[in-house]
C-alpha positions, 0 to 999 in steps of 0.5 A: 241242849242243842250243843249236847246233842251235837257233841253226842252225835260227833262222839258216836260218829268218831266211835263208828269211824274208828270201828270201821278203820280198825277193821282195815288193820292187818293184825300180826299173827301170833307167830309174828308177835312172838318172833318180834318179841324175841327180837326186842328182848334180844336187842335190849339185852345186847344193848344193856350189856354193851352199855354195862361194858362201857360203864365198867370201862369208864368206871375203871378210867375214872378210878385211876384218874382219881387215885 
């Protein structure tokens, strides 16, 4: 029984300290989140097209070598 009470006490301490730490966090504004999201989407698209182009070239080279 004593170990159960100690476990609950530790869990409550963890939750309390986590809550206190989250109050210290500087959360991004809506505009920052929007701009970061756009940057990520553009970066993913650029990298995707680059890899697609490389894949297309390697496919052409492979087809010429196989023929």
